[in-house]
C-alpha positions as CSV (number, residue, x, y, z in Angstrom):
1,M,27.6,32.3,0.6
2,P,26.6,35.5,2.1
3,T,24.1,35.1,5.0
4,I,21.7,37.3,3.2
5,Q,22.1,35.1,0.3
6,R,21.0,32.6,2.3
7,I,18.3,34.1,3.7
8,I,16.6,35.0,0.6
9,I,16.8,31.6,-0.5
10,S,15.7,30.7,2.8
11,F,12.5,32.4,2.0
12,F,11.8,31.7,-1.5
13,V,12.3,28.0,-0.5
14,S,9.8,27.9,2.4
15,L,7.7,29.6,0.6
16,L,7.2,26.9,-2.3
17,F,7.3,23.7,0.0
18,F,4.4,25.9,2.4
19,A,2.3,26.5,-0.8
20,T,2.8,23.1,-2.5
21,H,2.3,21.0,0.9
22,T,-0.7,23.3,1.9
23,V,-2.5,22.5,-1.3
24,A,-1.7,19.4,-1.3
25,G,-3.0,18.7,1.7
26,L,-6.4,20.4,1.0
27,L,-7.0,18.7,-1.9
28,L,-6.2,15.0,-0.2
29,Q,-8.2,16.0,3.3
30,E,-11.9,15.6,4.0
31,R,-12.4,18.4,6.1
32,K,-12.6,17.7,9.6
33,Y,-12.8,20.6,11.7
34,S,-14.7,24.4,10.5
35,A,-12.9,26.1,7.7
36,K,-11.7,29.0,10.2
37,K,-9.9,26.2,12.7
38,T,-8.6,24.5,9.3
39,A,-7.2,27.3,8.1
40,L,-5.4,28.3,11.9
41,M,-3.9,24.9,11.5
42,W,-2.3,24.8,8.0
43,S,-1.3,28.9,9.0
44,S,0.4,27.5,12.2
45,A,2.5,24.7,9.7
46,G,3.8,27.6,7.5
47,I,5.3,29.5,10.3
48,F,7.0,26.4,11.6
49,L,8.5,25.7,8.3
50,F,9.1,28.7,7.5
51,L,11.4,28.8,10.9
52,E,12.8,25.1,10.2
53,L,13.6,26.1,6.4
54,C,15.8,28.9,7.4
55,F,17.2,27.2,10.2
56,C,18.3,24.5,8.3
57,F,19.8,26.7,5.0
58,I,21.3,29.6,7.3
59,F,23.4,27.1,10.1
60,L,23.4,23.7,8.4
61,S,25.9,22.7,6.2
62,K,25.2,22.4,2.0
63,P,25.2,18.4,2.3
64,W,22.6,18.2,5.4
65,R,20.7,21.2,4.6
66,M,18.6,20.1,2.0
67,P,17.9,16.4,3.3
68,V,17.1,18.0,6.9
69,A,14.7,20.5,5.8
70,L,12.7,18.5,3.3
71,M,12.4,15.5,6.3
72,L,11.3,17.4,8.9
73,S,8.6,19.7,6.8
74,Y,7.5,16.9,5.3
75,L,6.9,15.0,8.6
76,Y,5.3,17.8,10.5
77,F,2.4,18.9,7.6
78,W,1.9,15.0,7.5
79,G,1.0,15.0,11.3
80,I,-1.4,18.3,10.4
81,F,-3.0,16.1,7.7
82,I,-3.6,13.4,9.8
83,Y,-5.2,15.5,12.2
84,A,-7.1,18.2,10.4
85,S,-8.3,15.0,7.4
86,A,-11.9,13.2,8.6
87,D,-11.5,9.9,7.6
88,G,-9.5,6.5,8.0
89,F,-5.8,6.7,9.5
90,W,-4.3,4.2,6.9
91,K,-6.1,6.1,4.0
92,K,-4.6,9.3,5.2
93,C,-1.2,7.8,5.5
94,Y,-1.2,6.5,1.9
95,L,-2.2,9.8,0.5
96,W,0.5,11.5,2.2
97,I,3.3,8.9,1.5
98,T,1.6,8.8,-1.9
99,Y,2.3,12.6,-2.0
100,G,5.7,12.2,-0.6
101,S,6.8,10.1,-3.7
102,V,5.2,12.7,-5.8
103,F,7.2,15.5,-4.1
104,C,10.4,13.8,-4.4
105,V,9.8,12.7,-7.9
106,S,9.0,16.7,-8.9
107,L,12.3,17.4,-7.1
108,S,14.6,15.1,-8.4
109,V,13.1,16.5,-11.9
110,S,13.8,19.9,-11.1
111,F,17.2,19.1,-10.2
112,Y,17.8,17.1,-13.7
113,L,16.5,20.3,-15.0
114,C,18.7,22.8,-14.0
115,Y,21.9,20.3,-14.4
116,L,20.9,20.1,-17.8
117,L,19.8,23.4,-18.8
118,L,21.8,25.8,-16.0
119,P,24.9,23.7,-15.7
120,N,26.9,27.4,-15.0
121,G,24.6,29.0,-13.3
122,S,25.1,31.1,-10.0
123,D,23.9,29.5,-6.4
124,T,21.0,31.7,-6.2
125,F,19.6,31.5,-9.8
126,V,19.8,27.8,-9.6
127,Y,17.9,27.5,-6.3
128,F,15.6,30.0,-8.1
129,M,14.7,28.0,-11.1
130,R,15.2,24.9,-9.4
131,G,12.0,26.0,-7.2
132,V,10.1,27.4,-10.2
133,F,10.4,24.1,-12.1
134,Y,9.3,22.4,-8.7
135,G,6.5,24.5,-9.1
136,I,5.4,23.8,-12.4
137,I,5.7,20.1,-12.2
138,C,3.7,20.6,-8.6
139,L,1.2,22.1,-10.3
140,A,0.2,20.1,-13.1
141,I,-0.3,17.0,-11.2
142,F,-2.3,19.1,-8.4
143,F,-4.4,20.1,-11.5
144,A,-4.6,16.0,-12.9
145,Y,-5.7,14.7,-9.3
146,Y,-8.4,17.2,-8.6
147,K,-9.8,16.5,-11.7
148,Y,-9.5,12.8,-12.3
149,G,-8.0,11.6,-9.0
150,R,-10.0,13.3,-5.9
151,P,-13.8,12.2,-6.9
152,L,-12.5,8.8,-7.3
153,I,-10.7,8.5,-3.8
154,R,-13.4,10.4,-2.0
155,D,-15.7,7.9,-3.2
156,V,-14.2,5.5,-1.7
157,S,-14.6,4.3,2.5
158,G,-11.1,5.1,4.6
159,F,-12.1,2.4,6.8
160,R,-11.2,-0.7,4.8
161,T,-8.5,-1.0,6.8
162,K,-6.7,-4.0,5.2
163,N,-7.1,-2.5,1.6
164,W,-5.3,1.0,2.5
165,I,-2.8,-0.8,4.6
166,S,-1.6,-3.4,1.4
167,L,-1.7,0.1,-0.2
168,N,0.1,1.9,2.0
169,I,3.7,-0.8,2.1
170,V,3.5,-0.5,-1.5
171,S,3.5,3.2,-0.8
172,I,6.2,2.9,1.9
173,I,8.8,1.1,-0.4
174,Y,9.3,3.6,-3.1
175,F,8.8,6.8,-0.8
176,L,12.0,5.3,0.5
177,T,13.6,4.4,-2.6
178,F,12.8,8.2,-4.7
179,V,14.1,9.3,-1.1
180,I,17.3,7.7,-1.6
181,L,17.9,8.7,-5.0
182,L,16.5,12.7,-4.6
183,S,19.9,12.1,-1.8
184,K,21.9,10.7,-4.4
185,I,20.7,12.8,-7.1
186,T,21.5,16.0,-4.9
187,A,24.7,14.6,-4.2
188,D,26.2,14.0,-7.7
189,N,25.7,17.8,-8.5
190,G,25.4,16.9,-12.0
191,I,24.0,14.3,-14.5
192,N,25.3,10.9,-13.6
193,S,24.2,8.2,-16.1
194,N,23.7,5.3,-13.4
195,T,21.6,7.4,-11.0
196,L,19.4,8.7,-13.9
197,I,19.1,5.3,-15.6
198,L,17.9,4.0,-12.3
199,F,15.6,7.2,-11.5
200,S,13.8,6.9,-14.5
201,L,13.1,2.8,-14.3
202,F,11.8,3.5,-10.7
203,V,9.4,6.1,-12.0
204,C,8.3,4.1,-14.2
205,S,7.2,1.3,-12.7
206,F,6.0,3.9,-9.8
207,A,3.5,4.9,-12.4
208,V,2.9,1.5,-13.5
209,A,1.9,0.5,-9.5
210,N,-0.5,3.5,-9.5
211,I,-2.2,2.2,-12.4
212,L,-3.1,-0.9,-11.0
213,I,-3.8,0.6,-7.8
214,I,-6.0,2.9,-9.4
215,S,-7.6,-0.4,-10.4
216,N,-7.9,-1.5,-7.3
217,I,-9.6,1.5,-6.0
218,H,-11.8,1.2,-9.0
219,Q,-12.9,-2.1,-7.7
220,M,-13.0,-0.9,-4.2
221,R,-15.9,1.7,-5.4
222,K,-17.6,-0.6,-7.4
223,E,-17.6,-3.2,-4.5
224,A,-19.1,-0.4,-1.9
225,R,-21.8,0.9,-4.6
226,D,-22.9,-2.7,-5.5
227,K,-23.5,-3.2,-1.8
228,L,-24.9,0.3,-1.3
229,V,-27.5,-0.3,-4.1
230,R,-28.8,-4.1,-3.0
231,Q,-29.1,-2.9,1.0
232,N,-31.5,0.3,-0.4
233,I,-33.4,-1.9,-2.4
234,E,-33.5,-4.4,0.3
235,Y,-34.7,-1.6,2.6
236,L,-37.7,-0.4,0.4
237,M,-38.6,-3.5,-0.1
238,T,-39.1,-3.8,3.8
239,H,-40.7,-0.1,3.7
240,V,-42.8,-1.2,0.4
241,E,-44.4,-4.3,2.6
242,N,-44.5,-2.3,6.2
243,A,-46.5,0.2,3.9
244,R,-48.9,-2.4,2.3
245,K,-49.8,-4.1,5.7
246,N,-50.6,-0.3,7.4
247,E,-52.8,0.2,4.4
248,Q,-54.3,-2.9,4.5
249,K,-54.9,-2.8,8.2
250,I,-56.4,1.0,7.7
251,R,-58.7,-0.1,4.9
252,E,-59.7,-3.4,7.8
253,L,-60.5,-0.4,10.4
254,R,-62.2,1.4,7.7
255,H,-64.4,-1.8,6.7
256,N,-65.3,-2.2,10.4
257,L,-65.6,1.7,11.4
258,R,-69.7,1.9,10.6
259,H,-70.0,-1.9,13.0
260,H,-68.0,0.2,15.3
261,T,-69.9,3.6,14.8
262,E,-73.2,1.4,15.0
263,R,-72.2,-0.4,18.3
264,I,-71.6,2.8,20.2
265,A,-74.6,4.4,19.2
266,A,-76.6,1.4,20.3
267,M,-74.9,1.3,23.9
268,A,-75.1,5.3,23.9
269,R,-78.7,5.0,23.3
270,E,-79.2,2.4,26.2
271,G,-77.1,4.8,28.5
272,N,-74.4,2.2,29.0
273,T,-71.6,4.7,29.5
274,E,-69.2,1.8,31.0
275,G,-69.6,-0.4,28.0
276,I,-68.9,2.3,25.8
277,L,-65.8,2.7,27.5
278,A,-64.3,-0.7,27.9
279,Y,-65.6,-1.1,23.4
280,L,-62.8,1.8,23.2
281,G,-60.3,0.3,25.2
282,Q,-60.6,-3.2,23.3
283,N,-59.9,-1.2,20.2
284,K,-57.0,0.9,22.1
285,E,-54.3,-1.9,20.9
286,A,-55.3,-1.9,17.4
287,S,-54.9,2.0,16.8
288,E,-51.8,2.3,18.2
289,S,-50.2,-0.9,16.2
290,F,-49.4,1.7,12.9
291,P,-48.4,5.1,14.8
292,S,-47.8,8.2,12.6
293,W,-44.8,10.3,14.0
294,C,-45.1,13.0,10.7
295,P,-46.6,13.5,7.8
296,N,-43.4,12.3,5.6
297,A,-44.6,8.8,4.5
298,T,-40.9,7.3,4.0
299,V,-40.1,8.2,7.4
300,N,-43.1,7.4,9.1
301,G,-42.5,3.8,7.5
302,I,-39.3,3.7,8.3
303,L,-40.0,4.5,12.0
304,S,-43.2,2.2,12.6
305,S,-40.8,-1.0,10.7
306,Y,-38.2,-0.5,13.5
307,A,-40.7,0.2,16.3
308,E,-42.1,-3.0,15.6
309,K,-38.6,-5.1,15.5
310,A,-37.6,-3.3,18.4
311,K,-41.3,-4.4,20.3
312,K,-40.4,-7.9,19.4
313,S,-36.5,-7.5,20.2
314,G,-37.5,-6.2,23.8
315,V,-36.0,-3.2,22.9
316,E,-37.7,0.1,24.4
317,Y,-37.6,2.4,21.6
318,T,-38.9,5.9,21.2
319,A,-39.6,8.1,18.4
320,Q,-39.9,12.3,17.7
321,A,-40.0,13.4,13.7
322,D,-41.7,16.6,12.5
323,T,-40.6,16.0,8.9
324,P,-43.1,17.3,6.3
325,A,-44.9,15.4,3.5
326,K,-42.7,16.8,1.1
327,S,-39.0,16.9,2.3
328,G,-36.0,17.9,0.5
329,V,-34.2,14.9,1.3
330,A,-34.7,11.8,-0.9
331,D,-36.8,8.7,-0.1
332,V,-33.8,7.0,-1.1
333,D,-31.9,9.0,0.9
334,F,-33.9,8.8,4.0
335,V,-34.1,4.7,3.6
336,A,-29.8,5.1,2.9
337,I,-29.5,7.3,6.4
338,L,-32.2,6.7,9.0
339,A,-32.8,2.9,8.6
340,N,-28.9,2.1,8.7
341,L,-28.6,4.4,11.8
342,L,-31.8,2.6,13.2
343,E,-30.5,-0.9,12.2
344,N,-27.3,-0.8,14.0
345,A,-28.8,1.1,17.5
346,L,-31.2,-2.0,17.4
347,N,-28.1,-5.1,16.6
348,A,-26.2,-3.1,19.7
349,C,-29.2,-3.3,21.5
350,V,-29.6,-7.0,20.7
351,A,-25.7,-7.7,20.9
352,L,-25.5,-6.4,24.1
353,K,-29.0,-7.8,25.4
354,S,-29.6,-4.5,26.3
355,S,-33.6,-3.0,26.5
356,G,-32.5,-0.1,25.3
357,P,-33.6,2.4,24.9
358,I,-33.4,3.3,21.3
359,Q,-34.1,7.3,21.2
360,V,-34.6,9.3,17.6
361,H,-35.1,12.7,17.5
362,I,-35.6,14.0,13.6
363,R,-36.0,18.1,13.0
364,N,-36.1,20.6,10.5
365,V,-34.0,23.3,12.0
366,G,-34.2,26.3,9.4
367,N,-32.7,24.7,5.8
368,K,-31.3,22.0,7.7
369,T,-32.4,18.3,8.5
370,V,-31.4,16.8,11.9
371,I,-31.5,13.2,12.4
372,A,-29.6,12.0,16.0
373,V,-30.3,8.0,16.8
374,S,-29.1,7.1,20.5
375,N,-28.8,3.6,21.8
376,P,-26.6,2.0,25.1
377,C,-23.3,0.7,23.4
378,G,-20.5,-1.7,25.1
379,A,-17.0,-0.6,25.5
380,E,-15.5,-2.3,22.3
381,L,-17.1,0.9,20.7
382,E,-13.9,2.9,19.4
383,L,-14.2,6.3,17.5
384,E,-12.2,7.9,15.3
385,N,-12.4,11.3,13.5
386,G,-16.4,10.9,15.1
387,L,-17.0,7.6,13.1
388,P,-16.8,4.3,14.1
389,T,-13.3,2.8,13.6
390,A,-14.9,-0.8,13.0
391,R,-16.9,0.4,9.6
392,G,-19.7,-1.7,7.5
393,I,-21.6,-1.0,4.7
394,G,-24.3,0.5,6.7
395,I,-22.1,3.2,8.0
396,D,-20.8,3.7,4.4
397,S,-24.0,4.1,3.1
398,I,-24.9,6.9,5.3
399,I,-21.9,8.6,4.7
400,S,-22.6,8.5,0.6
401,S,-26.0,9.4,1.0
402,S,-25.1,12.5,3.4
403,G,-22.3,13.4,1.2
404,R,-25.0,14.6,-1.8
405,Y,-26.4,17.1,1.0
406,Q,-23.3,18.1,2.1
407,G,-23.9,16.7,5.2
408,D,-22.4,16.4,8.7
409,I,-21.6,13.0,10.7
410,N,-20.8,12.7,14.2
411,Y,-20.7,10.1,16.0
412,K,-19.9,10.7,20.1
413,I,-19.8,8.1,23.6
414,Q,-21.0,9.5,26.4
415,E,-21.5,7.1,29.5
416,D,-22.1,4.0,27.6
417,I,-24.6,5.6,25.3
418,C,-23.8,6.2,21.9
419,T,-25.9,9.0,20.0
420,A,-24.9,9.2,15.7
421,C,-26.0,12.7,14.1
422,V,-26.5,13.4,11.0
423,I,-27.3,17.0,9.8
424,L,-28.4,16.9,6.2
425,N,-28.6,20.6,3.7
426,P,-31.0,19.6,1.2
C-alpha cells in the first residue's frame, strides 16, 4: 500500500479511536479536576494516540500493525482515565477493562461485517467502512450506557474494594479472551466458522455475566441506601432528642426567670453588688450548656450534640457557623454530611486518645455552603483522589448527600491534621 494511503488511513483510525476512547472516558469518569485541566489531559492523550497510530500504520508490518496500535492506545488512555477520575482505584479499573472488552467486541463485529459485506473491497475502502461500522456500534453502546448504566454505576461507592476486585477478575478474563479472539479474527482475513462460533459463544456469555454483575451492583446500591436510611434515621432521632432536652432546659429557665429576677432585684435594693455578681456566676454554667452557634436549628442542634459528646470524651471542640434559619440545604442532608463529619472526627480523636482539637467552620460564601472539619489523625489514614482509601457508610452518606448539590468533597492531611472540606451549591 502506498505511503500516502497509509497516512490517510492512520489519520482516520486515530481520529476514530481518539473519539471513542475520549467519549468512553468522559462517560465513565467521576471528574476529579477542573473542566479545563480535564480537557487538557484528554487532548494530550489524543496527540499521543495520533502519533502512535501513525508510527504503527506506517512503519510496522500488517500482522503487527493493528494489535500494537490498539494495545498501546488502550493502555495509555487507561492511565489517563485512572489519573483523571475521582473514584476508587478498583472501580476505575473495572470500568475501563469492561470498556476494553466492549471495544474488542465492537471492533470484531466490524471486521465480520466487512468480511461479509465487502469481500472484494479495496484495503482503503474496507478500512474506512470498518471504522464506520465500529463507530455506529460504539455510539449505540455509549447511548445505552449513558441512559441506563451510568446512573446505576455512579450511585455505588468505588471504595468497596472486595466487591470491585471480584468484578475485576471476571472482567480481566473476558478482556484477555476478546483480545485473543480479535487477533484471531484479524489473522483469519475472512470468516472462519470455528472462530465465529467461539466468538458468538463468548459474546453471549459476556452478556449473561454482565447481567449478573448488574444484579450485583444493584444489590450493592440497595445495601448502601438501606444503611444510609438507617443512619439518617438514627441521627435525626438523636437530633430530635437533643432538641427536646434543650427545649426542656429553656422552659425550666423561663419558669425560674421570675424568681431569678426577684432575687437580683432584692440584692440590688440592698446594694449587695458582690452578691449579684456571685449569683450571676452560679447561673453561667447553666446558660452555657446549650450554646447557639447560628440561627439554623438543625445545624445548631448537631453542633450542640457533638459539643456535648466531645466534652464527655475529653476532646477540645470549637465551632463557628453562620447558617441562616432557612438554608438551601435540607435538614436531612445537613444531618448526613455534618453529623458524619463530626462523628468521624470524634472517633478519630478517641481512637488516638487525643484531646483534639476538633475545629468546625460552616460558612455561606455567595451561593455556596462550605463545611470544613479538622481533627488530629494517625499515620494509618491514607487518601486517594481526595478521599480516605478505607471508607465506610459515613463517607458514602456524605458523598451521596453532597451529590444532590453538585458538591465538591476533599480531604487533606497536613502535619497530622486531617481536614475534610465539603462545598455545596444549594
